[in-house]
C-alpha positions as CSV (number, residue, x, y, z in Angstrom):
1,M,-33.8,5.7,9.2
2,R,-35.5,5.3,5.8
3,V,-35.3,7.0,2.4
4,A,-38.2,9.4,2.0
5,E,-40.9,8.0,-0.3
6,S,-39.1,5.4,-2.5
7,I,-35.8,5.3,-4.2
8,S,-37.5,4.3,-7.5
9,D,-39.6,7.5,-7.3
10,D,-36.5,9.6,-6.7
11,F,-34.8,8.1,-9.8
12,A,-37.9,8.7,-11.8
13,D,-37.7,12.3,-10.8
14,G,-34.1,12.5,-12.1
15,L,-32.5,12.4,-8.6
16,D,-29.0,11.0,-8.5
17,Y,-29.3,9.0,-5.3
18,P,-25.6,8.2,-4.7
19,T,-24.6,11.9,-5.3
20,G,-27.1,13.1,-2.8
21,F,-26.5,10.4,-0.2
22,V,-22.8,9.6,-0.2
23,P,-20.9,12.9,0.2
24,P,-22.6,13.9,3.5
25,L,-21.5,10.5,4.9
26,L,-17.9,11.6,5.1
27,D,-18.4,15.4,5.7
28,P,-20.0,16.3,9.0
29,G,-20.3,19.9,7.7
30,R,-23.0,18.8,5.2
31,A,-26.6,18.7,6.1
32,T,-28.5,15.4,6.3
33,P,-29.7,14.6,2.7
34,A,-33.2,15.7,2.0
35,L,-34.2,12.2,0.8
36,V,-33.5,10.8,4.2
37,A,-36.3,10.9,6.7
38,G,-37.2,9.3,10.0
39,P,-40.5,7.7,11.1
40,K,-43.6,9.6,10.0
41,G,-41.5,11.9,7.8
42,K,-39.6,13.5,10.6
43,A,-36.0,14.7,10.2
44,A,-33.4,11.9,10.7
45,D,-30.4,14.1,11.7
46,K,-29.5,12.0,14.8
47,R,-29.9,8.7,13.0
48,F,-27.9,9.8,10.0
49,N,-25.1,11.2,12.2
50,V,-24.9,7.8,13.9
51,Y,-24.6,6.1,10.5
52,R,-22.1,8.7,9.3
53,N,-20.0,8.1,12.4
54,N,-20.1,4.3,11.9
55,V,-18.9,4.6,8.3
56,T,-16.0,6.9,9.4
57,V,-15.0,4.6,12.2
58,S,-15.1,1.5,10.0
59,L,-12.8,3.2,7.4
60,I,-10.4,4.3,10.2
61,E,-10.3,0.8,11.5
62,A,-9.5,-0.5,8.0
63,L,-6.5,1.9,7.9
64,S,-5.4,0.8,11.4
65,A,-5.4,-2.8,10.2
66,A,-3.5,-2.0,7.0
67,F,-0.9,0.2,8.6
68,P,0.0,-1.2,12.0
69,A,3.7,-0.1,12.0
70,T,2.7,3.4,10.9
71,M,0.2,3.6,13.8
72,R,2.8,2.2,16.3
73,I,5.2,4.9,15.3
74,T,2.8,7.8,15.6
75,G,0.7,6.5,18.5
76,E,-3.0,5.5,18.2
77,T,-4.4,9.0,19.0
78,F,-2.3,10.7,16.3
79,F,-2.9,8.0,13.8
80,R,-6.7,8.0,14.2
81,A,-6.8,11.8,13.9
82,M,-4.7,11.7,10.7
83,A,-6.8,8.8,9.4
84,R,-10.0,10.8,10.0
85,F,-8.8,13.6,7.8
86,H,-7.9,11.1,5.1
87,V,-11.3,9.5,5.3
88,R,-13.0,12.8,4.8
89,A,-10.8,13.8,1.9
90,T,-10.7,10.4,0.2
91,P,-13.9,8.3,0.1
92,P,-13.6,4.6,-0.9
93,T,-13.8,3.8,-4.6
94,S,-14.0,0.0,-4.3
95,P,-16.4,-2.3,-2.4
96,L,-13.4,-4.3,-1.2
97,L,-12.3,-2.9,2.1
98,F,-8.7,-4.0,1.8
99,E,-8.4,-1.8,-1.3
100,Y,-9.0,1.3,0.8
101,G,-6.0,3.4,1.8
102,R,-4.0,2.9,-1.4
103,D,-3.3,6.6,-1.4
104,F,-2.9,7.0,2.3
105,P,1.0,7.1,2.1
106,A,0.7,10.1,-0.3
107,F,-1.7,11.8,2.1
108,I,0.8,11.2,5.0
109,E,3.5,12.9,2.9
110,R,1.3,16.0,2.6
111,Y,-0.1,15.9,6.1
112,E,1.0,19.0,8.0
113,Y,1.5,17.3,11.4
114,A,3.6,14.5,10.0
115,Q,6.3,16.7,8.5
116,S,8.6,16.0,11.4
117,M,8.6,12.4,10.4
118,P,9.6,12.6,6.7
119,W,10.2,8.8,6.5
120,L,6.7,8.0,7.7
121,A,5.1,8.0,4.3
122,D,7.7,5.5,3.0
123,V,7.0,3.2,5.9
124,A,3.4,3.3,5.0
125,R,4.3,2.6,1.3
126,I,6.1,-0.6,2.5
127,E,3.0,-1.6,4.5
128,R,0.7,-1.0,1.5
129,A,3.0,-3.1,-0.7
130,W,3.0,-5.8,2.0
131,L,-0.8,-5.9,1.9
132,D,-0.9,-5.9,-1.9
133,A,1.6,-8.8,-1.9
134,Y,-0.5,-10.7,0.5
135,H,-3.6,-10.4,-1.7
136,A,-1.7,-11.0,-5.0
137,A,-2.5,-14.0,-7.2
138,D,-0.8,-17.3,-6.5
139,A,2.0,-18.4,-8.8
140,P,5.0,-20.8,-8.6
141,V,8.4,-19.3,-7.8
142,M,11.2,-19.7,-10.4
143,P,13.6,-22.4,-9.1
144,P,17.1,-21.1,-8.3
145,H,18.7,-23.4,-10.8
146,A,16.7,-22.0,-13.7
147,L,19.2,-19.3,-14.6
148,G,22.0,-21.9,-14.6
149,L,20.2,-23.8,-17.4
150,V,20.6,-20.8,-19.7
151,A,23.6,-20.8,-22.0
152,P,26.1,-18.0,-21.0
153,A,25.9,-16.4,-24.4
154,E,22.1,-16.1,-24.1
155,L,21.9,-14.8,-20.5
156,A,22.0,-11.1,-21.5
157,D,18.8,-11.5,-23.6
158,V,16.8,-13.4,-21.0
159,V,13.6,-11.7,-19.8
160,L,12.1,-12.8,-16.4
161,E,8.4,-13.1,-15.6
162,P,7.7,-11.3,-12.2
163,H,5.9,-13.1,-9.5
164,P,2.5,-11.4,-9.0
165,A,3.4,-10.6,-5.3
166,T,6.7,-8.9,-6.0
167,R,7.0,-5.2,-5.1
168,I,9.9,-2.7,-4.7
169,V,9.7,0.4,-2.5
170,R,12.5,2.9,-2.7
171,S,13.1,5.5,0.1
172,A,15.5,8.3,0.7
173,Y,15.3,7.3,4.4
174,P,16.0,4.1,6.4
175,A,12.4,3.1,5.9
176,V,13.0,-0.6,5.8
177,T,14.8,-0.6,9.2
178,I,12.1,1.6,10.7
179,F,9.4,-0.7,9.3
180,S,11.0,-3.8,10.6
181,A,11.5,-2.4,14.0
182,N,7.9,-1.3,14.4
183,R,6.1,-4.2,12.7
184,G,6.3,-6.5,15.7
185,E,5.2,-6.1,19.3
186,G,8.6,-6.1,21.0
187,P,10.3,-2.9,22.4
188,V,11.8,-0.6,19.8
189,G,15.3,0.7,20.6
190,R,17.1,3.6,19.1
191,I,17.5,3.3,15.3
192,G,20.9,4.4,14.2
193,A,20.5,3.8,10.4
194,T,20.5,7.0,8.3
195,A,21.2,5.8,4.8
196,P,18.5,5.5,2.1
197,E,17.0,2.0,1.9
198,S,15.0,0.1,-0.7
199,A,12.6,-2.8,0.2
200,L,11.9,-5.9,-1.8
201,I,8.5,-7.4,-0.9
202,T,7.8,-11.0,-2.0
203,R,5.6,-13.9,-1.1
204,P,7.7,-17.0,-2.0
205,M,6.1,-19.6,0.4
206,L,2.7,-18.0,0.9
207,E,4.2,-15.8,3.6
208,V,5.0,-12.1,2.8
209,E,8.6,-11.2,3.3
210,V,10.3,-7.8,3.3
211,R,14.0,-7.6,2.6
212,R,16.4,-4.6,2.6
213,L,18.1,-4.6,-0.7
214,P,21.9,-4.1,-1.1
215,P,23.0,-1.0,-3.0
216,G,22.0,-1.0,-6.7
217,A,19.9,-4.1,-6.4
218,D,16.7,-2.0,-6.5
219,I,17.8,-0.6,-9.9
220,F,18.7,-4.1,-11.3
221,L,15.5,-5.7,-10.0
222,G,13.3,-2.8,-10.9
223,S,14.6,-3.0,-14.5
224,L,13.8,-6.7,-14.6
225,L,10.3,-6.1,-13.2
226,A,9.8,-3.6,-15.9
227,G,10.6,-6.2,-18.6
228,E,14.2,-5.2,-19.3
229,P,16.5,-8.1,-20.5
230,F,18.9,-9.4,-18.0
231,G,22.0,-7.8,-19.6
232,G,20.4,-4.3,-19.7
233,A,19.2,-4.5,-16.1
234,A,22.7,-5.5,-15.0
235,A,24.2,-2.6,-17.0
236,A,21.7,-0.2,-15.4
237,G,22.7,-1.3,-11.9
238,N,26.4,-0.9,-12.7
239,A,26.0,2.5,-14.3
240,R,23.9,4.1,-11.6
241,C,25.4,2.6,-8.5
242,P,29.2,2.1,-8.0
243,E,28.6,-0.3,-5.1
244,F,26.3,-2.6,-7.1
245,D,27.3,-6.3,-7.0
246,L,25.5,-8.4,-9.6
247,A,26.2,-11.8,-7.8
248,T,24.7,-10.5,-4.6
249,A,21.7,-9.1,-6.3
250,I,21.0,-12.4,-8.1
251,A,21.4,-14.3,-4.8
252,V,18.8,-12.0,-3.1
253,M,16.5,-12.2,-6.1
254,L,16.5,-16.0,-6.1
255,E,16.2,-16.4,-2.4
256,A,13.3,-14.0,-2.2
257,G,11.4,-15.7,-5.1
258,A,10.9,-12.4,-6.9
259,F,10.3,-14.0,-10.3
260,A,8.0,-16.8,-11.5
261,A,9.7,-17.9,-14.7
262,I,11.9,-17.2,-17.7
263,R,9.9,-15.9,-20.6
């Protein structure tokens, strides 16, 4: 397959090459671009269809690699069909393949045939956060004793620097339990959890870790990640969650390596 005449000539004629070539790659309903021709100027429909199929399959494979738990839950056939619809609706915007699928969880939430699994989109959000944490910049983790060095009278005004890998995903469903059960390769038994769960995703020792946060800890840590002082974050946790326990939340935060330093 070749581009008819030359790309430089097409640009000289005012033709927007990407606009003419890219959309048909992901939409089988579109005709082969006029600027694409086979040997001796013949139509290149078959060759372009092969190329179009290869592009679609590559993007589906990228989604399969990024969302293994989601695929395990739905089964490969269902997942690949859902992924194909996503690929056709959402072309890549970055040359980095791991960036693709950032809006896949939102697509799952709208996908007609996934409505019987309302927690599936949040499982996919955890997987996306896992991948982002994996690729985040390296940074040292704040040592557990750092907060102990702060004078008690000054602790409320302390602001913490988030570790680049730290993410929080909140769900109205037991998404963390479902994610954890389906991330490995062992058999998955009946999941009895029904309460909402929030996930803390970190990378303290170069390995991504996912923790289910205790009640209110997502509010406290989310406030800290947003730049709120320590005292204000603790107050937010207390105000919005009667079960919030500050000591437990601090212990989880330090064990997970969610922050890099005190500002």
